[in-house]
C-alpha positions in Angstrom: 64.0 29.1 -48.2 61.2 29.0 -45.6 58.6 29.1 -48.4 60.2 26.0 -50.0 60.2 24.2 -46.6 56.6 25.2 -45.9 55.5 24.0 -49.4 57.2 20.6 -48.7 55.5 20.4 -45.3 52.2 21.2 -46.9 52.7 18.4 -49.4 53.5 15.9 -46.6 50.4 17.0 -44.7 48.3 16.6 -47.9 49.5 13.0 -48.0 49.2 12.2 -44.3 46.0 14.2 -43.6 44.4 15.3 -46.8 42.1 18.3 -46.8 38.4 17.8 -47.1 37.4 17.4 -50.7 34.5 19.1 -52.4 32.6 15.8 -52.0 33.0 16.0 -48.2 31.6 19.5 -48.3 28.7 18.3 -50.4 27.9 15.6 -47.8 27.6 18.3 -45.2 25.1 20.3 -47.2 23.0 17.3 -48.2 19.6 16.9 -46.6 18.8 13.7 -44.6 16.6 12.5 -47.5 19.4 13.1 -50.0 21.9 11.2 -47.7 19.4 8.2 -47.5 19.0 8.3 -51.3 22.7 8.4 -51.8 23.2 5.5 -49.4 20.4 3.5 -51.1 22.0 4.2 -54.6 25.3 2.9 -53.3 23.8 -0.2 -51.9 21.9 -0.9 -55.1 25.1 -0.4 -57.1 27.0 -2.7 -54.8 24.3 -5.4 -55.2 24.4 -5.0 -59.0 28.2 -5.2 -59.1 28.0 -8.4 -57.0 25.4 -9.9 -59.3 27.4 -9.1 -62.4 30.6 -10.7 -60.8 28.6 -13.8 -60.0 27.2 -14.0 -63.5 30.6 -13.6 -65.0 32.1 -16.3 -62.8 29.2 -18.7 -63.8 29.7 -17.8 -67.5 33.4 -18.5 -67.2 32.8 -21.9 -65.5 30.3 -22.9 -68.2 32.7 -21.9 -70.9 35.5 -23.9 -69.2 33.2 -27.0 -68.9 32.1 -26.7 -72.6 35.7 -27.0 -73.7 35.6 -30.6 -72.4 32.9 -31.6 -74.8 29.4 -31.0 -75.9 27.8 -32.7 -72.9 30.0 -31.2 -70.1 28.3 -28.9 -67.7 29.3 -26.7 -64.8 28.0 -26.6 -61.2 24.9 -24.3 -60.9 24.3 -24.5 -64.7 20.7 -24.6 -65.8 19.9 -27.6 -68.0 16.9 -29.3 -69.5 16.5 -32.8 -68.0 14.6 -35.5 -70.0 12.9 -38.1 -67.7 12.8 -41.2 -69.8 10.2 -43.0 -67.7 7.5 -40.3 -68.2 9.0 -38.8 -71.4 8.8 -35.3 -69.8 11.3 -32.5 -69.8 12.2 -30.6 -66.6 14.2 -27.4 -66.0 17.0 -28.6 -63.7 20.1 -27.2 -62.1 23.4 -29.0 -61.8 24.3 -29.2 -58.1 27.2 -31.5 -58.3 29.9 -32.5 -60.8 31.6 -35.9 -60.1 34.6 -37.3 -61.9 35.0 -40.7 -60.2 35.4 -42.3 -63.6 37.9 -39.7 -64.7 37.6 -36.2 -66.0 36.6 -37.4 -69.4 33.5 -39.1 -68.0 31.8 -36.8 -65.5 28.4 -37.5 -64.1 26.1 -35.0 -62.4 23.7 -34.6 -59.5 20.8 -32.5 -60.5 17.9 -30.8 -58.8 14.5 -30.3 -60.4 10.9 -29.8 -59.4 8.4 -32.4 -60.7 5.4 -31.0 -62.5 2.2 -31.5 -60.6 -0.2 -34.1 -62.0 -3.9 -33.9 -61.4 
């Protein structure tokens, strides 16, 4: 009977205060350089995960905008802008999507760098 009670108490302690895992023991035996390397690897992986989440969100926004028509764009989408006055094309980024005339007729604020002329 006492064995059963002690097993139950052990299980409760494992939930409340789990024993050190093998990974914790590994951390204790790692050299300072290995710890820095591990920390850097985690940081780089976190940055990559964040970048991939942002790319996925941008892709989803562009897909959603494209459902509204061929010439519908999402904020932060890269586009090619044709400047009629100079007949030049610029790489541009949509920085604002406006629907003052209704969602069927959006207009955009863009940002682009003019090419240098000598």
